[in-house]
N, C-alpha and C positions, 0 to 999 in steps of 0.2 A: 462315154469315153472317148480321151483326144484320138483322131486320126493315126497318129503315131505310133501311140502307144497300141492303138487296136490292131495296126499291121504288123506290127511286132508281135506282141501275142496272139493273134490269129496264126501268124505262120511258126508259132513254137506249139502250139495246142496241133495244130496241123501234122505237123513234124511229129510230134510224141505220138501222135495216134496213127500214123502209118509206119510207126519204127524207121524212118527214115535218119534218126538223132543218132549219130555215132556216138555213144558213150564212152569217155576215159574210164580207164582204172581209177576210182575214188576211194582208195584204202586211206586209213587216218594218218599211216607213215610217209606213204607217197615214196619208196624205196624201190622205183622201179629199177629195171637192169641199163646199163646206161646202152645208150645208141653208139651203133658201132662206129666206130672213128672219134668217139667226142672225149677220146683219153688224149690229151696234148696234142688234140687237132682242133681245126675250125669246125665251128656246127652252122649249116647252112639249112632252113626249115621254112618251108613257102605253105606247110599246109595244105599239099595235094588230097593228103587224106586224112582221115581225125580217126582213130589218135595216130598221133606221127610216133615214129619207134621213139621206146624210150622215154618218150613226154607221160608223166603224170597229173591228175586234178584232184584236189582235193576240194570238197565244199563244206565249209565252216559255218555255212549262214545262220543266220537264229531268226525266223527256222529255216529248215533244210528246205528247199522248194522242190518243186517239181523238174526241173530240167538245170544241166551244170553246163560244163562246155561241150558245143556242137559244132560240126561241118557248116561252114557259111553257105546262104542259099544265094544264087544268081538271081538278077531282078528278072531274067524270063522264064524261071522256074517255075510248072505247072502242077497243083491250081494254083498254089500260092506265092509269088513270086518276092523275091529279097526285096530289103532296101536298098542295096547296094551290091556290086561287083568285088572280087579281089585287087588287090593291086597288081599283081602280074601272076599269070598264068590262065587256069582253067577260071569261068568266072565266080565258081563257087570256091576256088582255092583260099580257104581263109579259113580260122576259127573264131568261133564267136559265143558271146554269151549275154544275158537279158535279164529282165525285171523278174523272168520265173525261176532265178535263181533260189529267190526265197519264196516265202509262203505272198498271202495277198497283202501284209504289211508285214515290216522285219527288216531286218541288215544284212546285204550281202556280205560275204567273208568268201569269195570265191577263187581258189588259186590255181594255176597252171603251172607245174614245175619243168622244167629243161632235165636232160640228163645229168647226170653226177658227172660234174669235168675235172679230171685229174690235172694239174700242173698249171691251175687257176694262178695268174700272176697279176701282179701291177701291173699295168699300162696295156692288159689285154683288153680287146674293144667290144663292143655290144651296140646294135643298131633292132629297131623295129620300126613297121607301120602301125598305126590304127587309126579307125575313126569310128564316127557312128551316123544314122541316116541323115541326111539333108530336111532339115526343116523348112517347110516353106511358109508363105505369106498366110498368117491367121492361125497358125500353127504354136502349141507351147513346147519347148525346150527343156526336156528334162534332162538336168544336167550332165552324172555320171560320172566316173571317176574310176581310174586305174593306175595301180601303184607298179615300179619293177623293185624286187627287193634280192638283197645276197644273202646266201648262207656259205661258211667257211668251215673249213675244220671235218669235213668227212660226212656231214651229218645234215639233212634237205629236209627236216619236219618243219610243217607249217604251226605246228600244235592243236591245240581244240579252240573252238568256239570262235566267236564272233572277232572279238579282243583279240586275240593270242596272235602273234607272230612266228611262235617258235626259234625255229634257228634263225629266222629269214630276219636278222636284227638291223641288218645295214641298208636304208631306204637310197636308191640309186637314183628315183626318178617317181613324181607324181605328178599324172595328168590330173589337170584342175582338181587342184587338192584341197580348195573351201567348198566345191559343190556350187559353182556358180553358173547358171544358166547362160548359154551362149560361149562357152571358153572350151568345150571338148571339139576338139576340129570335126568339122563334117566332110571332110574331104581328106583320102589319105595322105598322112604326116609321119615324117618321120623321126623319130627319137634314139637317140646314141647317147653312149658313154664310155668311160673307161673306169677297169675295176681299180679302187682307189690301192692306197700303195699299205704294202704287207709283204710276208716271207708269201714263197708259193705254197700253194697246199690245193686240195681238192675242194669241190662245194657245188653249189647251184644257182642259177638265176629264177625266180617264179613272178610270174604274173598276179599280181590282186586283186580282181574284181571288188572294189572293197567302196560302197555303198549305204549310209545310215539313209533313213526314211525310205527304203525301198520298197518294192512290190506292187502288185498290180494296184493298188491303191494307194501307193505311194508317191511321192512329189519328186524323186532326187534318180528312178534309174530308169533306162532304156533299154540300150543293145549296143553293144561295141563289138567289133570285130578287129581282130591282131592277123597281120601278115608279115611275110620277107623278115624274119628272124637272122640274124648275124650274130655270130660271136668268133673273134678272131683272137688268137696267140700272139703275142709281141714276136716277131719272124727273128729280130736282133735283140739282144741285151742292151737296156738302157744304159749310155754313157752319161752321167748326170753335169750338170752346170751349178757351179756356185757363185752366187754375188754376194758381195760385202754391201750390206744394206744401211749399216749404221756405224760409224767410227768416231770414237770420243775420249776425252782425257790429255791429248798429245797437246803442247809438249811438256803437260805433265809427268810424273815418274808412275800414274797409273793409269793403263787406256785400258777402254772395253770395248768389244767388238760385238756387231750383230749380222747377222747372214741366212742365208737360204739357200736353198736346192731348189731344180727343177730338173724335169719333171716331179710334183711334189709327191705323187703315187707311188713313184720308185725310190724314193729315199728312206734310205736305212739308218744313219748317221752320220757324222761329220768327223772329221781329222784337222788337228789344227797344228802348227808347229812355230816359234818365235827365231827368230834370227838361224836358220836354216837346221834347229835342233829335230830330233825325232819326231815323226808324226806322233799325234797322243790323239786318242777318242777326245770330242768335247761339245759341247752344247753353248746353242745362242740364248743370250750374250755370253761371251768369254771374257774374262777379266785377268790382265796380269799386272801385279803392282811391284812395286818397290823397282822398276827399274832404272839402269845406269843412264848415267850422262853419255847421250850421242845417237848416232844412226841406228834406226833398227828398221825389221822386217816382218809384219805377222802375213802369214798364209793360212787357207782352209779350204780345204776340199770336202766334198760330198762322195758318201756314198752310196751305193744301190743295191736293193737286196741282192740284185745278180751277183755282186762282189765287186761289180765295176767301179773306178774311183772317176773322180776329175782329174782329166790330164792335163789342163791348165786351171788348176788352182787360184781362187782369187787372191791378188796380194795387197797390202797396203802398206806403204814404207811411212816410216814418221822417224822424227828426232824428238829426244826425251832433253828438253832444255829448263832446268830448274835454278840457276844460278842466277840472280838479279845483278844488273851492269851496275856501277858505281858512277857517280857523277861529281865531278870534281870543278870547282870555281878555280880559274887562273887568272884572273883579275879582276880587280873590283874595288870601289871607293875605299878608302882608307881615314880613318877618323872623324871631319867634319868638311863638307863640303858647302862651299857658298853657291849652289847653283841649286833647282828645282828637278834636275835632270841626273840622272846615273844612269850607269851602266854596265855590265857585268859580262865576262867571256868564259866560259866554261867547255869542259870536254870530258868523255867516256872511255871507259878500256873496251868499250863494244860500238865499233865504228859506224853499226847499223842503229845504234839506240836512238829513240824520240825522246824530248824532254818536257818536262814541266818546270813553270816558277810560279813563285808566289812572292807579293811583296806583304810583310809584317805580317797580320792574321788574315791576309784575305783570301781565297780559292786558289785552287792549281788551276794553271792555264796555260795551253800548250806555248811553249816559246823556241827560239832557236838562237845559236851564240855568235854575234854577241846580243843580248839584251836590253833592251833600254827602258828606264821607267821615268815618266815625266809628269810636272805638276806634284812634287812630291813637298809635302809641309815642313814647316821647321819642328825638330824633333830625332827622335833615335829611329831607328829603321833596321829592318833583318829583310834579305833577300834571299830566298830558300831556290835549290835547285834539285831537281832529282829526275833520273833517266829509266825509260823501260824499255827493253829488247824486242824481238820482232816474236819472240814467245809467250808477252807478257809478261814478262817479269818486271816487278816493277822496285826499285831499288832503294836503297836510304840514302836521305837529302844532304848534302852540302848547301851551309848557309855561310854569309859573310853579313855584320853589321857595322852601321856607319852612324853619321849624324847629318842634318841638313840644318844650317844656317844662314839664311838671305835676309836677315830682318836687323837694320843698324839700328844702333843705340841711339835715344832722342835726348840730346842736350838740352837744358835749360840754363838760365843766366839769372843767379839767386840774388846777385848783388849787383846794380848797375853803377856806373863812374857816377861821379856830384857833376852837376850840371847847373851854372857853369862852373869850369874849372878853371880858377885865378893863379894858378900855379904852373901851368902846361904839363900837367901831368895827370893821368886816370888810371884808377884799378877797379876792376869787374871779379867777381867770385860767380863761379860755375859748377855744375855737375850733371851727371845724367842718370838712366835707368839702369846703367849697367855698370857696377862699380871696378871693373877691370879694362875700361874703357880708357883711350888717350884722347888726347886734346891737338887741336891745332887752331891760331889765334890769325886773325888777318885786321891790319889796321889801315881803315878808308878803301883803296885801291891796291893797296901793296900784294905781298905775297905772302900766301901760307906758312905760319911758322908754330913748331913744336911749343906749345905752351903748359902751364899746369896751373890749377885754380890754389891761389887768386894771382891774377898776372895784371900786373902795372905798366905802365908808358907813359914815358916824361919826354920831357924838351917839346911836346908839341906844340906849333902855333897856332895862334888866337883863330878861331873860327869852328865851324862844325866839320863833327867827326864821327865816323861808324867803324863802331869794333865787332867783328861777327867770329862766333868760334864753331867750331864742327868735332863729332867725336866719331872714333874708329874701334869698333871692338876686338877682340883677339883671332878674328878668323877676317878681317879684312875689311866689314861691313862698314861703309862710310855714309854717316847720317849727312843730311841738307843741313847748310847752315842757318844758326839764328842769330839775330844781331840786336845790336843797342845803340842809342846816336845820344851824344851829348855834344856841348859846347865850352871852348877855352876862350875865357876873355880875361886877358891880365886889366889890372886897374891902368887907367891912364896915367900918365908919367908926363909931366909938362917938359918939354926938351930944352936942353938950355944950350945945343947946339944949332949949327946953321939952318936957315928955316927954308921948306920948299920952293923951290924956282921953277923947275922943270922936269919933268919926268918923261922916260921914255921907255916904249913898250917894242919888245923885239920877240918874233914867235915866227916857225915854219910856215913858209906862203902855203905848200899845200902837205897833206896829212893823209893816211889812208885812214877808211872807215873802222873805228874800235880800238884804232895803235894808240897806245900813250904817246906824247910828244912834252918838251920842257920849253917854259915861256919865263924871258926874263923881263923885272921892271927895274931901271936905274934912275937916278937923280932923288933917291929918297934919301931920311933922315932918321935916325935913331927914335924908336919910340911913334915913327907915323904908322896910322890904323891903315891897312891896306886890303881893300876890298876887289877879287876877282872875280867876273861873270862869265860863264863860258857854256854855251849849249842847256842852259837851263837851269845849273848849278853855281851855288855860289860860294868862294871860299875867302875867312877874313881871315887876316894876319898882320900880326901887329911884327914890327920892323925891329929885331933885337939889338942891343947897344953895340955901338963901333959899327953897323952895319950900314950901307948906302946903296945895295942892291938887293934885289930879292929874287929867287927862282920859283916858281910852283910847276910843279908836274900835272899835267890833264891827260884827260882821255878822248880821243873822237868819240862825236855819237856814230852809232848806225845809219849808213844813208845806204838806199838803194841808187839812188842816182847820184852823180858828184853836186854839189852846192855852196854856196860861202856862208862861212858861219864868223859872227861878230863877236871878238875877245874886247873885254873891257875891263881895265884897271884902273881904279880909283884910290888915289893916298890922301889922308889926312892929317895935319900937323900944324898946332900951335895957331888955331882957328883960320887955315889955309886948304884949300880942299883944290884939286889936281887931280885931271881923269885924261888916260890915254887908250885910245883905242887901235885895234888891228881885225882887217877880215883876212881869215885862213879858209883855203881852198878844201874840204873834206870830199875825199875822192871814195866812190863806190867801189867795193871788193868785186875783184873781176869774177 
């Protein structure tokens, strides 16, 4: 047998044989008389003698062993020393129990019960010290277990049988609850606690030495001691404190509050009120539906079994806001715009509102006024705006619609002029992909002028000509120009008037780059063919009847620096050809 078990067993048998064990009363009912001062007063028990006044024991072990609870044995006792000394006082001033509470094998359920305590109240405190023998090197630790239980209501009967707890249905603490080796303390260790919540009553605390697989041949029981027991009534009634742990629902019209009180053992209930109404009993969580718009105040206070209430209730102020703000578009594009950008300005009846905008069927995005939208394609568009207040209420959307048209029509020449034209006139026909488009025409380098199809040009001088057209839609989008070229060449008429003798060419000495100017050729005869060459371009003209002078409009070329450009005019009539030249200085733009 293991040395630890041998010492404890030998000690117990020696004490039993000598009659030194002071056995306590072991009545099944364990209803001993109350110790002096137990009623409404504190209990202090150091177990200087066993039995202690008013304490009782009941051994419900299966089977019942040879020894119940006994006076502790000091380490200097003779002839057999004990395994340890008391926590305080005389060396043997503790109460003990061991594996002999049952037979060689069995279940120990050995009860040590306090005197009846009247005025047992939530918040009363208890404490004690316990230990088992020190396990040396190479020795086996037999786990042991001790429970502290509470019986309320004036009856302190532990019942019968090892499995019964009788009136002691409340477990306050269990030392080594799972019977694991090396857990039960091997030096004096204090355990303490508080009587849990409930109305004041009378009752008892009990120590239950409770070990399965116990006995001298078992593997779980050894030897335990208990010392320095204290039971203290609360000196002052508890004033509870209240805490709101969760508050939900605001700013909606239904709110819920969860709350708790402390110390929990003293709490008998709660009272709530809303907006200063009368306090009324409530439980957590409490819900208030259909609240009016505006500010509110919720308060809750805990109540103690003593009748005290929290003097500083927990309070939560909140505002109910279920009315959504309205968004109004103040300015926006109207009709059709000819740009790919649009801007809208908006406002709300709630100055703290935030906004979301949406273009067409896209998603809602945060925005602020004014909001700009870019890269808009041609077609119809809708911009919507909605507002959200600080309470999260989302208002209905306001919207505006408009169209984008940035695409110009595409004109085309459907019938070009005849070339060459022998009568000095030209007619062209044209259309576009926009049936509502309007048109402008230009002859050569002339100005643009409104025109319709077909357009006819008359009295054109002989030579090469260009007619350009462009189209504009109803929204003002103007196309690029499309052009056609042709030649006017009247039949040669043999002149009957005077012959060419000398021609003279006059023109400005200086012209600005890209600017138009006039050149004049004199000394001509009617019907003469005139060719004017300037800056890489050629004009061919027939001198009209009755004319001896001809004026042409020319355009200076674009130059980056000043340069002289040669102007040449050639006239041919009656088989005679005369040429005149002049150099014109073209000045670059500043």
